N, C-alpha and C positions, 0 to 999 in steps of 0.2 A: 621514503626509498622508491629508485626505481627500477623495475623488475618488468623484463622483456619489452621494454620501450613504454609502459605505462608505470604511471606514479600511485604509487598506494602506500596508505597508512593504515593502524587502525586506531581510532580516537574515542574517549572515553568523554561524554559530554554531559556536565552537569549545569542546570540551572534552576533557581531558588523559587522563581516567578514568571510570570508571564514573560515571554520574548519573541520576537519576528526577526526573521533574515529573509536577504533577496541577493541572488545570484544571478549575476549577467556576467558569462565567463565565454572564453576564447576554446576552451574543451570542454569536450564532456565529462559530467562528472556522475559515476554511478555508486548510490549509497546502499550498502548491506546492512538492517539493523540485526546486529545479534543478541542482544540482553539490554534489560529496562524499560523504563517506559517513561514518557513523556507526561503521561496523566489524561495528554491529548495532542494530535498531531493533527495540523490541518496544511493543506500544501495546494497552492495553484501555479499555472503555466500558463504563461501571459495573464489574461482577463479569463480563464476557465478553474473553477474548484477542481481537485484530480482526485483529493483523497480526504474521509475523516477520518477521526479514532485513533487508537492508541498502537504507534509501531507493533509489528508482533516480529519473533525471531526469524528470520528468514526471507523477510520480507523486502524488497529493492525497489526505488525510485531512481529514476534518471533525469536531470538538468542539462536539457540540450544545450548545444555550443551557441553562442546568437542568441538566445532566449531568456525570457524573465521568467524564473524561477523563485517564487516566495514560500516561505514555511513560518507557523505562528505554532508555538506549543506554551501549553501552561504551567511549567516547570517540571521537575525530576531530574534522571539522568537514564542517559542509554550509552551502549559501545556499539559503534557500528564500523565497519570499514568501507574506505572511500578511495574509490578509483578514478583516476584523471586517464582520460581519451583524448588524444590528440584529433582533433575533427578531420584529418588527413585520412586516418585510419578507419573510421564510421560515420558513415552520410547518415544524415537524418534527415530528411524531408519534412519541409516546413508545414506539411498538413498531416502531419504525424501526429497519433492521439499520446495522451501522457503516459509513460510506462508509470505506475504508480500502486503502491502498495504489491508489488508482483511476485509471484513465489514461484519457484522453477526451483527445483531440487538440483539440477543439473548446473545451471548458471551460479547458483550459491554454491557450491562445490567450488568451480571454477574461481569464483572470487577469493576464499578461501585458502586455495592453492596458491595465490597470486600471492596474497597476503603473506604467507608463510615462506616465497621466496622462489618457488618454480614458475619460471620466466616459461617453458614449454607452454603453460597454458593460456597464454597472452592471447596467442591467436585465435584459437578455440573459442574462449572468451568473447573474443569483439564477432565471431562469427555469426557464435549461437545468437548472440544479442541484436547483429545484425537482422538476424532471419526473425527471431522474434517481431522487431520494429516495422519490416514490410507488411508483417498482415496487419499493421494497428494507423494505416491510412486512412485518414476520412475525409469526407468532401466536407467545405466549408460553410459554416452555422451565418444566419444574420445576425445583424446585434441585437435585436428583439427577444433571438430564442437561448442566446448564450445566458443573461440573467436570469430567466427563468429554471434552465436545466441548474445553475448554481445554487438557486434558493431550493428547488425539489432535492434537491439531494443534502441541504440543512433540516428540510423538513422529514426526510425519512430517518434521519439520524435521531433524532427526537420522537420515531413511532416505532422501533425497531419491537418492541414488549407486546406492541399491540396489532389487529387484523388489520392492515391499511390494503384497499384494492387498489386492482389500477383504474378503476373509475375515480377513485377520492384521491389518488395522484393527479391523475388528468385534470381536475376542476380545480387541484390546488396550484397547478400549473398553468391552467388556463388555455389547455389545448383540448385536443379532441382525445380517443384513448389512442389511436391509430397513429396521430403526429406525434403523440408524446413518445410511443415507442420507438417511431422512426428517429428520432430527435434525441432521445436519451441514449439510445445504442451508438448513436456517431459519436456522440462526447464523451462516452465512458467505456462502452465495448459492451454493456449486457443491458438488456430490457431492465424495464422497473425492478419488475418481479425479482427476474435476477440478482441484479443491485442489493434489493434488502436482504435477501438470506444470503449474499456474499456478508453485506456487513452484520446479519447475527449471526452469522459464524466466526466471524473476525472478533466482536463481541464476546462471545462463550470462548473463545481461545484466552482471552484475555482473564474473564473470571476464572479458568482454570488454573491458570499460571500465577494469578495475582489474591484469590479470595479462596478461604477454607469451606467453601460450597460443596455440597452433593453436586452429582450431574443432573439429577432430578432438579432441585432448586435454579441452578444455572439453566436449566431448560428451559423454567417458566418465568425468568429474569430476562431473556432475549426472543422471547416472543417464538419459541418452538412448542408445539402440542401436546408434548409429553420427552418424557426420559428417550423412549425408543425413537422417536422423533428427530431427535439430534444426533443419538447413537446412527442413525442411519445415514443424516447428511454426513455426519465426518466420516463415514466411512467410506462414502460415493466421494467424498470431495480431496480427504486428504490421506485416505486409504487406512485409517486407526480409527480405534477408539478413542472417546474423548479422555478416559484415564490414562492410556500409554499417550495420549499428548500430553496431558500433566505431567506425567511422569518424567517426558525425557526433556520438557520444557520448564522446569519448575527451577532448576539450577541456572534460567536464565533471569534472574531475578538479579540485579548488581546489588551486591555488598554497602553498606554504607562507605561514604567515604575515609573514615578515620579505619576501617578494616581493610583498605586496600595497600 
């Protein structure tokens, strides 16, 4: 349906096995994940890997107009809200870093209100999105650096439960520590250490929503030093305890198709 000059739809997508898709549109497409899990999601913008790991409720991705957006999933099912934004209403500079697995409570609330038919939120939604993207412009990287960062993101994902130092990450990427920090931040918006912590937190959130494990067990499985360490990171980054996050999002698991 069209609301406030934007096209919006709530979609349930179920896939039985590995699937991939590519978008090259003349409109921007904003996705807000609401429930379910693909079991694995990997996204790319042009030749840059932008996210790894299962989508979480409230996370957003943007496929900018005129650019190649690619996704791969290993199966499962999700419910998400899709918003098409005309390129004339939102300018995305060519050197803008990808908006991927982005968590913003205000922006997510506006997307939900738009999906509920509130046309008054269209302009505020675009304004907040534009302001967010303004701070994500990056200097162009050399063709030699991009695949190193792409590969390092995969390596980090396989090491989340371990203590991977920045020196080890730099060696894996074939860079000096200082060079890695600069180039990785340009690509992702985070230092390697910050990115690893973020991915650990995302995995912990997925475990809380999908597995009947204790918080201490999840802390151990996701590389946090203790139950207390995980709780402290949750409160600092998400403003709540792991238990509260679990209670809020356990209902975000999609029921089987025959129950819908």
